[in-house]
C-alpha positions, 0 to 999 in steps of 0.5 A, a space after each residue: 819489568 816487562 819483556 820490552 824492559 829486559 831486553 833493553 837492559 841485555 842491550 845496554 848492558 851489551 854495549 857498556 861491555 864492548 865499549 869498556 872493552 874495546 875503546 877503555 876505561 881511561 878518563 879521556 874515554 869516559 864521554 863514551 861511557 857517558 853519552 851511552 849512559 845518557 841516552 839510555 835514560 832518555 830514551 828510558 822516558 820516551 812513549 813511541 815504541 818505533 823511536 825506541 825500537 830503532 834506537 836499540 837496533 842501533 845500539 845492537 848494531 853498534 855494539 857488533 860494529 865493536 866487537 866485529 872491528 875488535 876481533 878483525 885487528 885480532 885476525 890481522 895480527 895474528 897473520 902477521 899483517 903488519 910485518 913485511 914477510 919478503 925476507 922470510 918469503 926468500 928464506 924459505 925459497 931458498 931452503 927449498 931450492 936446496 934441499 934439491 940442489 938448486 940454487 935460487 936465481 940471481 932475480 930472488 937473492 938480495 
């Protein structure tokens, strides 16, 4: 097995692993995996090296995209971006003002 074949197998494994992890394995999502398997088997028989390299680059880029989108989603959830934090900010401001003996102006009070 040549180095190109090993490289293609590595890209194939990484892509399937990312699809399995981030898209899922449910029956209605099986078409993602089936398409990848079909494309890699079809391209195995191609003889044009530049075409194969461009498709491998596309597969690497898609793997990177899947992993990056998942990572960004995890970061957004860890920062609680989806949660309205205005009540928490009002509470913290009220505690800070009270700790020095002040009250919040009426603008900040509900």
